[in-house]
C-alpha positions as CSV (number, residue, x, y, z in Angstrom):
1,M,0.0,0.0,0.0
2,V,1.3,3.5,-0.9
3,A,0.3,6.2,1.5
4,R,-0.5,9.8,0.5
5,P,2.4,12.1,0.8
6,R,2.5,14.4,3.8
7,R,1.7,18.1,3.1
8,W,5.1,19.3,4.2
9,S,6.9,17.0,1.8
10,S,4.5,16.9,-1.2
11,L,6.5,19.7,-3.0
12,A,10.0,18.4,-2.4
13,L,10.2,16.0,-5.4
14,P,8.5,18.4,-7.8
15,A,10.9,21.2,-6.7
16,A,13.9,19.0,-7.5
17,M,12.6,18.0,-10.9
18,A,11.7,21.6,-11.8
19,L,15.4,22.6,-11.1
20,V,16.9,19.7,-13.2
21,P,17.9,22.1,-16.0
22,F,19.4,24.6,-13.7
23,E,22.5,23.8,-11.6
24,A,24.1,27.1,-10.7
25,R,27.9,27.1,-10.3
26,A,27.5,29.1,-7.1
27,P,26.6,29.3,-4.3
28,T,27.6,26.0,-2.9
29,L,27.5,24.6,0.6
30,P,30.7,23.1,1.9
31,V,30.0,19.6,3.4
32,G,33.4,18.1,4.4
33,P,35.4,17.7,1.2
34,F,32.4,18.3,-1.0
35,H,30.6,21.4,-2.3
36,V,26.9,20.8,-2.6
37,T,25.0,22.9,-5.2
38,V,21.5,24.2,-4.8
39,L,20.1,21.5,-7.1
40,E,22.0,18.8,-5.1
41,G,20.7,20.3,-1.8
42,V,17.1,20.2,-3.1
43,A,17.4,16.7,-4.3
44,L,18.9,15.6,-0.9
45,L,15.9,17.3,0.8
46,A,13.5,15.5,-1.5
47,A,15.0,12.1,-0.9
48,G,15.1,12.7,2.8
49,T,11.5,13.8,3.1
50,L,10.2,10.9,1.0
51,A,12.2,8.4,3.1
52,L,10.9,10.1,6.3
53,G,7.3,9.9,5.0
54,A,7.7,6.2,4.3
55,R,9.7,5.3,7.5
56,T,7.0,3.0,8.9
57,R,6.9,1.0,5.7
58,L,10.7,0.8,5.2
59,R,11.0,-2.0,7.8
60,S,9.2,-4.5,5.5
61,W,10.2,-3.0,2.2
62,R,11.8,-5.3,-0.4
63,P,13.4,-3.2,-3.1
64,P,12.4,-4.3,-6.7
65,P,15.0,-5.6,-9.2
66,P,15.7,-2.2,-10.9
67,L,16.6,-0.6,-7.6
68,V,18.7,-3.6,-6.5
69,L,20.7,-3.4,-9.8
70,L,21.2,0.3,-9.4
71,A,22.4,-0.2,-5.8
72,L,24.9,-2.8,-7.0
73,F,26.1,-0.4,-9.7
74,A,26.7,2.2,-7.0
75,A,28.6,-0.4,-4.9
76,V,30.9,-1.2,-7.8
77,E,31.5,2.5,-8.2
78,L,32.6,2.7,-4.6
79,V,34.9,-0.3,-4.9
80,S,36.4,1.0,-8.1
81,A,37.0,4.3,-6.4
82,A,38.9,2.7,-3.5
83,A,41.2,1.0,-6.0
84,S,41.8,4.1,-8.1
85,D,45.0,6.0,-8.3
86,D,43.1,9.1,-7.3
87,R,40.8,7.9,-4.5
88,G,39.7,11.4,-3.4
89,G,38.4,12.5,-6.8
90,A,37.0,9.1,-7.7
91,L,35.2,8.7,-4.4
92,K,33.5,12.1,-4.8
93,F,32.0,10.9,-8.1
94,A,31.2,7.4,-6.8
95,L,29.2,9.0,-3.9
96,R,27.1,10.9,-6.5
97,M,26.3,7.6,-8.1
98,A,25.3,6.2,-4.7
99,F,23.0,9.1,-4.2
100,M,21.5,8.4,-7.6
101,A,20.5,5.0,-6.3
102,V,19.1,6.5,-3.1
103,F,17.1,9.1,-5.1
104,A,15.6,6.3,-7.3
105,A,14.5,4.4,-4.2
106,A,13.0,7.6,-2.7
107,V,11.0,8.2,-6.0
108,S,9.7,4.6,-5.9
109,L,8.4,5.3,-2.3
110,A,6.5,8.5,-3.4
111,G,2.8,8.4,-4.2
112,P,1.6,8.4,-7.8
113,E,0.2,11.9,-7.4
114,E,3.5,13.2,-6.2
115,R,5.3,11.6,-9.2
116,R,2.8,13.1,-11.6
117,R,3.4,16.5,-10.0
118,A,7.1,15.9,-10.5
119,L,6.6,15.2,-14.2
120,L,4.6,18.4,-14.5
121,A,7.5,20.2,-12.8
122,L,10.0,18.7,-15.2
123,A,7.9,19.9,-18.1
124,V,7.8,23.4,-16.7
125,G,11.5,23.5,-16.0
126,G,12.2,22.3,-19.5
127,A,9.9,24.9,-20.9
128,V,11.8,27.7,-19.1
129,A,15.0,26.2,-20.5
130,A,13.6,26.2,-24.0
131,G,12.5,29.8,-23.6
132,L,16.1,30.8,-22.5
133,A,17.5,28.9,-25.5
134,V,15.2,30.7,-28.0
135,A,16.0,34.1,-26.5
136,E,19.7,33.4,-26.7
137,G,19.4,31.9,-30.1
138,V,17.7,35.0,-31.6
139,G,20.4,37.3,-30.1
140,L,19.1,38.5,-26.7
141,R,22.6,39.1,-25.1
142,A,21.1,40.8,-22.1
143,L,20.6,37.2,-20.7
144,D,24.4,36.6,-20.7
145,P,24.9,37.7,-17.0
146,L,22.1,35.3,-15.9
147,L,23.4,32.4,-18.0
148,S,26.9,33.0,-16.7
149,A,25.7,31.7,-13.4
150,F,25.3,28.3,-15.0
151,R,28.1,28.1,-17.5
152,E,31.8,29.0,-17.7
153,M,31.5,30.9,-21.0
154,P,29.3,31.4,-24.0
155,F,29.6,28.8,-26.8
156,N,29.5,29.3,-30.5
157,V,30.2,27.2,-33.6
158,A,31.5,28.8,-36.8
159,G,30.5,32.2,-35.5
160,V,27.0,31.2,-34.4
161,R,25.9,31.2,-30.8
162,R,25.0,27.8,-29.4
163,A,22.3,28.2,-26.7
164,T,23.1,26.7,-23.3
165,A,19.5,27.1,-21.9
166,G,20.6,27.5,-18.3
167,S,23.0,24.5,-18.4
168,E,26.8,24.3,-18.4
169,Y,27.1,23.1,-22.0
170,P,24.8,23.3,-25.1
171,N,24.4,19.5,-25.3
172,L,23.3,19.3,-21.7
173,G,20.9,22.2,-22.2
174,A,19.5,20.3,-25.2
175,A,19.0,17.2,-23.1
176,C,17.1,19.2,-20.4
177,I,14.8,20.7,-23.0
178,A,14.2,17.1,-24.4
179,Y,13.3,15.9,-20.9
180,G,10.8,18.7,-20.5
181,L,9.2,18.0,-23.9
182,L,8.9,14.2,-23.2
183,A,7.3,15.0,-19.8
184,A,4.9,17.5,-21.5
185,V,4.0,15.0,-24.2
186,A,3.2,12.4,-21.5
187,V,0.8,14.8,-19.9
188,A,-0.7,15.7,-23.3
189,A,-1.1,12.0,-24.2
190,A,-2.7,11.1,-20.9
191,R,-5.2,13.9,-21.5
192,Q,-5.6,13.0,-25.2
193,W,-4.9,16.5,-26.4
194,G,-4.0,15.2,-29.9
195,A,-3.3,18.1,-32.3
196,R,-3.2,20.6,-29.5
197,T,0.1,19.1,-28.6
198,A,1.7,21.0,-31.4
199,L,1.3,24.3,-29.4
200,V,3.4,22.7,-26.7
201,A,6.0,21.1,-29.0
202,V,6.9,24.1,-31.0
203,P,8.8,26.2,-28.4
204,F,10.6,23.1,-27.1
205,S,11.7,22.1,-30.6
206,V,12.9,25.5,-31.5
207,G,14.8,25.9,-28.2
208,L,16.5,22.5,-28.7
209,L,17.5,23.4,-32.3
210,Y,19.1,26.6,-31.1
211,T,21.5,24.5,-29.1
212,Y,22.7,22.9,-32.3
213,S,22.9,19.5,-30.5
214,R,22.7,16.6,-33.0
215,G,22.8,13.9,-30.4
216,A,19.9,15.3,-28.4
217,L,17.9,15.9,-31.6
218,A,18.2,12.3,-32.7
219,A,17.6,10.9,-29.2
220,L,14.5,13.1,-28.8
221,A,13.1,11.5,-31.9
222,V,13.7,8.1,-30.4
223,G,12.1,9.1,-27.2
224,L,9.0,10.4,-28.9
225,I,8.7,7.2,-30.9
226,A,8.9,5.2,-27.7
227,A,6.2,7.4,-26.2
228,A,3.9,6.7,-29.2
229,V,4.5,2.9,-28.8
230,A,3.8,3.1,-25.1
231,G,0.7,5.1,-25.7
232,G,-1.1,2.2,-27.4
233,A,-4.5,3.6,-28.0
234,R,-4.8,5.9,-31.0
235,R,-6.0,8.9,-29.1
236,V,-3.2,8.5,-26.6
237,R,-0.4,8.0,-29.1
238,M,-1.5,10.9,-31.2
239,A,0.2,13.4,-28.9
240,P,3.8,12.0,-29.2
241,L,3.3,11.6,-33.0
242,V,2.2,15.2,-33.3
243,A,5.2,16.3,-31.3
244,L,7.5,14.2,-33.5
245,G,6.0,15.8,-36.6
246,V,6.6,19.3,-35.2
247,L,10.2,18.4,-34.3
248,A,10.7,17.1,-37.9
249,L,9.3,20.3,-39.5
250,T,11.2,22.7,-37.3
251,A,14.4,20.7,-37.9
252,A,13.8,20.8,-41.7
253,A,13.3,24.6,-41.5
254,F,16.6,25.0,-39.6
255,L,18.3,22.7,-42.1
256,A,17.1,24.8,-45.1
257,G,18.0,28.2,-43.7
258,R,21.1,27.7,-41.5
259,E,24.4,26.8,-43.0
260,V,26.0,25.9,-39.7
261,F,23.2,23.4,-39.0
262,Q,23.9,21.8,-42.4
263,L,27.6,21.6,-41.7
264,R,27.1,20.1,-38.2
265,L,24.9,17.3,-39.7
266,A,27.5,16.7,-42.4
267,S,30.6,16.4,-40.2
268,E,31.5,15.8,-36.6
269,G,34.0,18.5,-35.8
270,V,34.6,22.0,-37.3
271,E,38.2,21.5,-38.5
272,R,37.2,20.6,-42.0
273,W,34.9,23.7,-42.2
274,Y,38.0,25.9,-42.3
275,G,40.5,25.6,-45.1
276,A,42.6,28.2,-46.9
277,R,45.5,28.5,-49.3
278,Y,47.5,31.7,-49.3
279,E,49.7,32.9,-52.2
280,P,51.5,36.1,-51.2
281,A,52.7,38.2,-54.1
282,E,56.0,38.8,-52.3
283,G,58.1,36.2,-50.5
284,A,60.2,38.7,-48.6
285,L,59.8,42.3,-47.5
286,S,62.0,45.1,-46.2
287,L,60.2,47.8,-44.1
288,A,61.1,50.7,-41.9
289,P,60.1,50.4,-38.2
290,G,56.4,51.3,-37.9
291,A,56.0,51.8,-41.6
292,A,52.9,50.7,-43.5
293,A,53.1,48.8,-46.8
294,V,50.5,47.5,-49.3
295,T,50.9,44.0,-50.7
296,A,48.7,41.5,-52.6
297,V,47.7,38.1,-51.3
298,K,45.6,35.6,-53.2
299,V,43.4,33.5,-50.9
300,T,41.5,30.4,-51.8
301,N,38.7,28.9,-49.7
302,T,39.6,25.2,-49.4
303,G,37.2,24.4,-46.6
304,R,33.5,23.6,-46.4
305,K,32.1,26.9,-45.0
306,A,31.5,30.0,-47.1
307,W,33.4,33.1,-46.1
308,T,30.8,35.8,-45.7
309,D,30.9,39.4,-44.6
310,E,28.1,38.6,-42.1
311,G,30.3,35.8,-40.7
312,Q,33.0,38.4,-40.2
313,F,35.7,36.6,-42.2
314,H,38.9,38.7,-42.7
315,L,42.4,38.2,-43.9
316,S,44.9,39.1,-41.1
317,Y,48.4,38.3,-40.1
318,H,50.8,37.7,-37.2
319,W,54.3,39.0,-36.6
320,Y,56.9,36.7,-35.2
321,D,60.1,38.2,-33.8
322,V,62.8,35.7,-34.8
323,E,65.1,36.6,-31.9
324,R,62.5,36.8,-29.1
325,R,59.9,34.4,-30.5
326,V,57.3,37.1,-29.7
327,A,54.0,37.0,-31.6
328,M,51.8,40.1,-32.4
329,D,48.6,40.2,-34.3
330,G,48.0,42.6,-37.2
331,G,45.0,44.4,-38.8
332,R,42.2,43.1,-40.9
333,T,41.5,43.1,-44.6
334,R,37.8,42.7,-45.7
335,L,36.9,40.3,-48.5
336,P,35.6,41.8,-51.7
337,R,32.7,39.3,-51.8
338,T,31.5,36.0,-50.4
339,L,34.0,33.3,-51.1
340,V,32.3,29.9,-51.4
341,P,34.3,26.7,-51.1
342,G,36.8,26.6,-54.0
343,D,36.5,30.3,-54.8
344,S,39.5,32.6,-54.8
345,A,40.2,36.4,-54.6
346,V,43.3,38.6,-54.7
347,L,43.2,41.0,-51.7
348,T,45.1,44.2,-51.4
349,A,46.2,44.1,-47.7
350,E,48.0,46.8,-45.7
351,V,50.8,45.6,-43.4
352,R,52.1,47.8,-40.6
353,A,55.7,46.9,-39.5
354,P,56.6,46.5,-35.8
355,G,58.2,49.5,-34.2
356,R,61.3,47.6,-33.1
357,P,64.0,46.9,-35.7
358,G,64.8,43.2,-36.2
359,A,64.2,40.1,-38.2
360,Y,60.5,39.0,-38.4
361,L,58.3,36.5,-40.0
362,L,55.0,37.7,-41.4
363,L,52.3,34.9,-41.2
364,W,49.2,35.4,-43.3
365,D,46.2,33.9,-41.5
366,M,42.4,34.1,-42.1
367,V,40.2,34.8,-39.0
368,Q,36.6,34.5,-38.2
369,E,36.0,37.2,-35.6
370,H,34.9,36.1,-32.1
371,T,35.3,32.5,-33.3
372,S,38.7,31.3,-34.4
373,W,41.9,31.9,-36.3
374,F,42.3,29.5,-39.1
375,S,45.7,28.5,-37.8
376,G,43.9,27.5,-34.6
377,Q,41.9,25.0,-36.7
378,G,45.1,23.4,-38.1
379,V,45.3,25.5,-41.3
380,R,49.0,26.3,-41.9
381,P,49.6,30.1,-42.5
382,A,51.7,31.5,-45.3
383,V,55.1,32.8,-44.2
384,V,56.9,35.9,-45.5
385,R,60.4,36.9,-44.4
386,V,60.6,40.5,-43.3
387,S,63.5,42.7,-42.3
388,V,62.5,45.7,-40.2
389,G,65.2,48.5,-40.2
390,A,67.5,46.8,-42.7
391,V,68.0,43.7,-40.5
392,P,68.2,40.7,-42.9
393,V,66.4,37.4,-42.2
394,A,68.3,34.3,-43.1
395,P,66.4,31.3,-44.5
396,T,67.9,29.1,-41.7
397,A,66.6,31.5,-39.1
398,M,63.2,31.4,-40.7
399,R,63.1,27.6,-40.6
400,A,64.2,27.7,-36.9
401,A,61.6,30.2,-35.9
402,M,58.7,28.8,-37.9
403,P,55.9,28.0,-35.4
404,D,55.0,24.3,-35.1
405,T,51.4,23.9,-36.2
406,S,51.5,20.3,-35.0
407,G,51.5,21.8,-31.5
408,L,47.9,23.1,-31.9
409,A,45.4,21.9,-29.4
410,W,44.4,18.3,-29.8
411,R,40.7,17.8,-30.6
412,P,40.0,14.0,-30.6
413,G,36.8,13.0,-32.3
414,R,34.3,10.5,-31.0
415,G,35.9,7.6,-32.8
416,E,39.3,8.3,-31.2
417,L,37.7,8.8,-27.8
418,W,35.8,5.5,-28.1
419,A,38.9,3.7,-29.1
420,L,40.8,5.1,-26.0
421,A,37.9,4.1,-23.7
422,A,37.9,0.6,-25.2
423,A,41.7,0.3,-24.7
424,M,41.3,1.3,-21.0
425,W,38.5,-1.3,-20.6
426,R,40.7,-4.0,-22.1
427,A,43.5,-3.1,-19.8
428,H,41.3,-2.8,-16.7
429,P,38.2,-5.0,-17.3
430,V,37.3,-5.7,-13.7
431,L,37.3,-2.3,-11.9
432,G,38.3,0.1,-14.6
433,V,40.6,3.0,-14.1
434,G,38.3,4.6,-11.5
435,P,35.1,6.7,-11.5
436,D,35.5,9.9,-13.5
437,R,39.1,9.1,-14.4
438,F,38.8,8.7,-18.1
439,R,38.9,12.5,-18.8
440,H,42.1,12.8,-16.7
441,L,43.8,9.9,-18.3
442,Y,42.9,9.7,-22.0
443,G,45.6,12.2,-23.0
444,P,48.5,10.1,-21.7
445,W,46.9,7.0,-23.1
446,A,47.0,8.7,-26.5
447,G,50.6,9.8,-26.0
448,R,49.6,13.4,-25.7
449,A,51.3,16.0,-23.5
450,W,48.2,18.3,-23.6
451,W,44.5,17.4,-23.5
452,D,41.3,18.9,-22.3
453,D,40.2,17.2,-19.0
454,R,36.6,18.4,-19.5
455,V,36.1,15.9,-22.4
456,Y,34.4,12.6,-21.7
457,A,34.3,9.4,-23.8
458,N,31.1,10.6,-25.4
459,N,29.5,7.2,-24.9
460,L,27.8,6.2,-21.7
461,L,28.6,2.5,-21.6
462,L,32.1,2.8,-22.9
463,E,32.9,5.5,-20.3
464,L,31.5,3.2,-17.6
465,A,33.4,0.2,-18.9
466,A,36.6,2.2,-18.9
467,T,36.1,3.7,-15.5
468,V,34.4,1.0,-13.4
469,G,34.8,-2.1,-15.5
470,T,32.5,-4.6,-17.1
471,A,30.3,-5.2,-14.1
472,G,29.6,-1.5,-13.6
473,A,28.5,-1.0,-17.2
474,A,26.5,-4.1,-17.2
475,L,24.7,-3.3,-14.0
476,L,23.6,0.1,-15.0
477,A,22.4,-1.2,-18.4
478,A,20.5,-4.0,-16.6
479,A,18.9,-1.5,-14.2
480,A,17.6,0.6,-17.0
481,A,16.4,-2.5,-18.9
482,A,14.6,-3.9,-15.9
483,A,13.0,-0.5,-15.3
484,A,11.8,-0.4,-18.9
485,V,10.3,-3.9,-18.6
486,G,8.4,-2.9,-15.4
487,A,7.0,0.2,-17.0
488,W,6.0,-1.7,-20.2
489,R,4.1,-4.2,-18.1
490,A,2.1,-1.4,-16.6
491,R,1.2,0.3,-19.9
492,R,-2.4,-1.2,-19.9
493,D,-3.3,0.6,-16.7
494,A,-5.1,3.7,-18.0
495,G,-4.6,5.5,-14.7
496,A,-0.8,5.2,-15.0
497,A,-0.7,6.4,-18.7
498,M,1.2,9.6,-17.9
499,E,3.9,7.9,-15.9
500,T,4.2,4.9,-18.2
501,I,4.7,7.1,-21.3
502,A,7.1,9.4,-19.5
503,V,9.2,6.7,-18.0
504,L,9.6,4.7,-21.2
505,S,10.3,7.8,-23.4
506,L,12.8,9.1,-20.9
507,L,14.6,5.8,-20.7
508,A,14.6,5.5,-24.5
509,F,16.1,9.1,-24.7
510,V,18.8,8.3,-22.2
511,A,19.7,5.1,-24.0
512,A,19.9,6.8,-27.4
513,H,21.7,9.9,-26.1
514,G,24.1,7.7,-24.2
515,L,25.4,6.4,-27.6
516,V,27.0,9.7,-28.4
517,D,27.3,11.6,-25.0
518,Y,28.1,10.9,-21.3
519,V,25.6,12.6,-19.0
520,L,26.1,10.9,-15.6
521,A,28.7,13.6,-14.6
522,F,26.0,16.2,-14.3
523,T,23.5,16.3,-11.4
524,G,20.2,17.0,-13.3
525,H,20.8,14.2,-15.8
526,Y,21.5,11.5,-13.3
527,L,18.5,12.7,-11.3
528,V,16.3,12.2,-14.4
529,L,17.6,8.6,-14.9
530,A,17.1,7.9,-11.2
531,F,13.5,9.3,-11.4
532,A,12.8,7.1,-14.4
533,V,14.1,4.0,-12.7
534,G,12.3,4.7,-9.4
535,A,9.0,5.5,-11.1
536,A,9.3,2.4,-13.2
537,S,9.9,0.3,-10.1
538,A,6.7,1.6,-8.6
539,L,4.8,1.2,-11.9
540,G,5.9,-2.4,-12.3
541,G,4.1,-3.3,-9.1
542,A,7.3,-4.7,-7.5
543,S,7.5,-1.8,-5.2
544,G,3.9,-2.1,-4.1
545,A,4.2,-5.8,-3.6
546,G,7.3,-5.3,-1.5
547,L,5.6,-2.8,0.9
548,R,3.6,-3.8,3.8
549,A,1.4,-1.2,5.5
């Protein structure tokens, strides 16, 4: 028997789900070696109040299989952390996974009305995130101070802003918007709104597209298909099918009108978007200190992205002091017209010499303002020897001073990250390299001296296999599968339609998104997975069978 939630605790779970898209970087509450965010604090409060409300029933409670599997997964995380080379950092992450299991158990103890309120709250939170994404996408920069509370910096791709929607990264914001839409669709399906669902789906779809997240877009389509299958009856499944149609139409509109969206769908990274060939009219120059000179440079677009005036593409240059190896950036030269891939133009560029006499290298380099130098994307600049103040530059000095473009920041693609994760898994199949350790170790595994430790394996199961071993990955997959089975068995209960559709669509989304991203490192996302597993445990009847009033 499931008791009604107490009045003082009935809003705790909905509050946590409403805050899922918004985990502010500050303030945090120090708790020993940890710093608890507002979202984590609200989730802890929700779990505590739910457990307290069910304290009399906990004595005879038998946790259902999905919760047992999730608890075993958390146990493996803790054991792996103890064996890690960085016990402190690994333990912090493992304890978060332990809390995920606790939160799932607390959700299973909540009443059905409380879980339905939580789904409504998730939909509302996702709607707010979608609104922020739309506002940022259309250029409302007045929101930047607010959004900076959640992210380290703004994000853009090829000069176009990627909305973060109140999250730390665009892909995470896109996932939060998707959670909100799936919850809203479950509500609409249970109420048999049919075509009216389009009014709900449009802002969510547009907001998600402004994040330019390909993985979340594809995973949302999978989630909506799962919602339609779970709906069963024609009137019920109409809502997710309408939402899927809206998503397809809005995506088609973006694809037709936005070059960056087309390029992102056609390639994984942005490196191939940028390509240039430079043909300076003069291979050597002699200039007086501080003097200006005019010279011709033929540039050819060898990349995939058109160089437009709106995109703020310019020809520029860098000065390298041969003796001191000091770099200085030069002025800009506008393009005479848009240069599409394969097109060329001869530019008349003004060069202003450094004020200090010496031997210099002049490096011609295209730039997209506020986005990237082409040399930063691996495009080798053209080099011209320059003597300032009658100081000659020897060819040997030029070769010695030439900057090494192979030292540019390493940007591994998903395929390379997956291969590195698989290699770690093969080397440590039992306990892995330790929770959250992949991002700290993949650089040395690839033989690199520099790497970005904010990058994950971009695959949920491969990251888990590499960090906590075979058993850890298998247990989480088994917990999600058992939860899906429990929810599927409850789909014929008309009174549980909202929860059933929401749980199955959320689990489908996480499974699909997990193929190309890793989301367990972020609080809101593992809370959604915990909610789905906990709600499915209650829906499957195992929780109710295990409780004794």
